[in-house]
KEMI-576191 format. One line per field, with one value per residue (C-alpha): residue number from 1; x, y, z. Coordinates in nm, 3 decimals, always signed. Layout:
BEGIN
resi = [NUM | ...] .
u = [X | ...] .
v = [Y | ...] .
w = [Z | ...] .
***
This chain:
BEGIN
resi = [1 | 2 | 3 | 4 | 5 | 6 | 7 | 8 | 9 | 10 | 11 | 12 | 13 | 14 | 15 | 16 | 17 | 18 | 19 | 20 | 21 | 22 | 23 | 24 | 25 | 26 | 27 | 28 | 29 | 30 | 31 | 32 | 33 | 34 | 35 | 36 | 37 | 38 | 39 | 40 | 41 | 42 | 43 | 44 | 45 | 46 | 47 | 48 | 49 | 50 | 51 | 52 | 53 | 54 | 55 | 56 | 57 | 58 | 59 | 60 | 61 | 62 | 63 | 64 | 65 | 66 | 67 | 68 | 69 | 70 | 71 | 72 | 73 | 74 | 75 | 76 | 77 | 78 | 79 | 80 | 81 | 82 | 83 | 84 | 85 | 86 | 87 | 88 | 89 | 90 | 91 | 92 | 93 | 94 | 95 | 96 | 97 | 98 | 99 | 100 | 101 | 102 | 103 | 104 | 105 | 106 | 107 | 108 | 109 | 110 | 111 | 112 | 113 | 114 | 115 | 116 | 117 | 118 | 119 | 120 | 121 | 122 | 123] .
u = [-0.360 | -0.224 | -0.302 | +0.081 | +0.089 | -0.211 | -0.063 | +0.255 | +0.053 | -0.157 | +0.148 | +0.335 | -0.013 | -0.001 | +0.375 | +0.293 | -0.009 | +0.210 | +0.505 | +0.303 | +0.101 | +0.432 | +0.512 | +0.189 | -0.021 | -0.388 | -0.514 | -0.883 | -0.923 | -0.770 | -0.803 | -1.093 | -1.253 | -1.464 | -1.534 | -1.243 | -0.965 | -0.856 | -0.675 | -0.431 | -0.448 | -0.563 | -0.446 | -0.434 | -0.084 | -0.191 | -0.438 | -0.334 | -0.512 | -0.302 | -0.342 | -0.105 | -0.023 | +0.219 | +0.397 | +0.585 | +0.816 | +1.019 | +1.317 | +1.372 | +1.216 | +0.938 | +1.142 | +1.150 | +0.846 | +0.841 | +0.870 | +0.506 | +0.394 | +0.359 | +0.211 | -0.116 | -0.116 | -0.030 | -0.328 | -0.552 | -0.464 | -0.532 | -0.875 | -0.940 | -0.832 | -1.068 | -1.355 | -1.266 | -1.282 | -1.646 | -1.782 | -1.655 | -1.763 | -1.386 | -1.398 | -1.126 | -0.903 | -0.528 | -0.413 | -0.150 | -0.038 | +0.229 | +0.412 | +0.551 | +0.789 | +0.909 | +1.130 | +1.207 | +1.477 | +1.410 | +1.380 | +1.127 | +1.327 | +1.294 | +1.559 | +1.414 | +1.096 | +1.055 | +0.795 | +0.816 | +0.581 | +0.399 | +0.526 | +0.271 | +0.447 | +0.803 | +0.839] .
v = [+1.690 | +1.803 | +1.625 | +1.539 | +1.395 | +1.198 | +1.085 | +0.930 | +0.803 | +0.590 | +0.507 | +0.361 | +0.161 | +0.041 | -0.083 | -0.234 | -0.437 | -0.577 | -0.668 | -0.833 | -0.983 | -1.132 | -1.279 | -1.475 | -1.202 | -1.186 | -0.858 | -0.803 | -0.438 | -0.115 | +0.200 | +0.079 | +0.356 | +0.394 | +0.719 | +0.688 | +0.658 | +0.439 | +0.132 | +0.137 | -0.225 | -0.527 | -0.872 | -1.228 | -1.400 | -1.786 | -1.774 | -1.422 | -1.133 | -0.841 | -0.465 | -0.271 | +0.110 | +0.236 | +0.527 | +0.658 | +0.965 | +1.153 | +1.265 | +1.272 | +1.626 | +1.478 | +1.182 | +0.850 | +0.665 | +0.459 | +0.761 | +0.812 | +0.546 | +0.708 | +0.562 | +0.721 | +0.602 | +0.263 | +0.265 | +0.396 | +0.122 | -0.149 | -0.012 | +0.039 | -0.345 | -0.419 | -0.253 | -0.401 | -0.739 | -0.688 | -0.539 | -0.813 | -1.086 | -1.202 | -1.435 | -1.623 | -1.504 | -1.414 | -1.089 | -0.821 | -0.459 | -0.442 | -0.134 | -0.098 | +0.198 | +0.325 | +0.578 | +0.750 | +1.005 | +1.362 | +1.265 | +0.987 | +0.702 | +0.425 | +0.416 | +0.155 | -0.083 | -0.227 | -0.491 | -0.431 | -0.718 | -0.646 | -0.308 | -0.211 | -0.441 | -0.399 | -0.077] .
w = [-0.382 | -0.720 | -1.046 | -1.087 | -0.724 | -0.796 | -1.132 | -0.952 | -0.704 | -0.934 | -1.124 | -0.827 | -0.712 | -1.064 | -1.066 | -0.717 | -0.840 | -1.151 | -0.924 | -0.646 | -0.928 | -1.052 | -0.709 | -0.677 | -0.496 | -0.599 | -0.650 | -0.499 | -0.490 | -0.604 | -0.415 | -0.179 | +0.005 | +0.325 | +0.504 | +0.708 | +0.438 | +0.176 | +0.117 | -0.208 | -0.239 | -0.129 | -0.248 | -0.137 | -0.042 | -0.034 | +0.253 | +0.392 | +0.318 | +0.271 | +0.273 | +0.079 | +0.174 | -0.161 | -0.095 | -0.429 | -0.397 | -0.681 | -0.467 | -0.092 | -0.044 | +0.163 | +0.315 | +0.245 | +0.139 | +0.433 | +0.672 | +0.561 | +0.779 | +1.104 | +1.436 | +1.337 | +0.978 | +1.112 | +1.349 | +1.061 | +0.798 | +1.105 | +1.115 | +0.765 | +0.722 | +0.989 | +0.825 | +0.494 | +0.659 | +0.828 | +0.502 | +0.280 | +0.554 | +0.602 | +0.930 | +1.057 | +0.816 | +0.871 | +0.758 | +0.763 | +0.624 | +0.403 | +0.284 | -0.121 | -0.127 | -0.489 | -0.552 | -0.838 | -0.932 | -1.052 | -1.408 | -1.343 | -1.349 | -1.104 | -0.803 | -0.576 | -0.534 | -0.198 | -0.068 | +0.313 | +0.440 | +0.790 | +0.784 | +1.072 | +1.299 | +1.179 | +1.398] .
***
């Protein structure tokens, strides 16, 4: 991954953490990793554990951010959520996977910020 793409992704994750925090979410972890992958943000929404996938795009060359959550990506996010819960000893906790879609124009101006709860079940 190029430095520019990583920088853009980290910027989108920071924006997502700020905006979700403003909505009352408590950010528990950022960029949690295991050998199977990474969860961008882990948050609590009241009593629900939320695993947040953040997709940031500049332009539509690679499609809309939400188009990046394919069936295989959704399956991996569910698996990562389960691994996180096992590792952190979360038992009998409701959880879900959300998507934050961030789109910028070519100049870097924010065009869209959309939080989509339960993205894995939404399609």
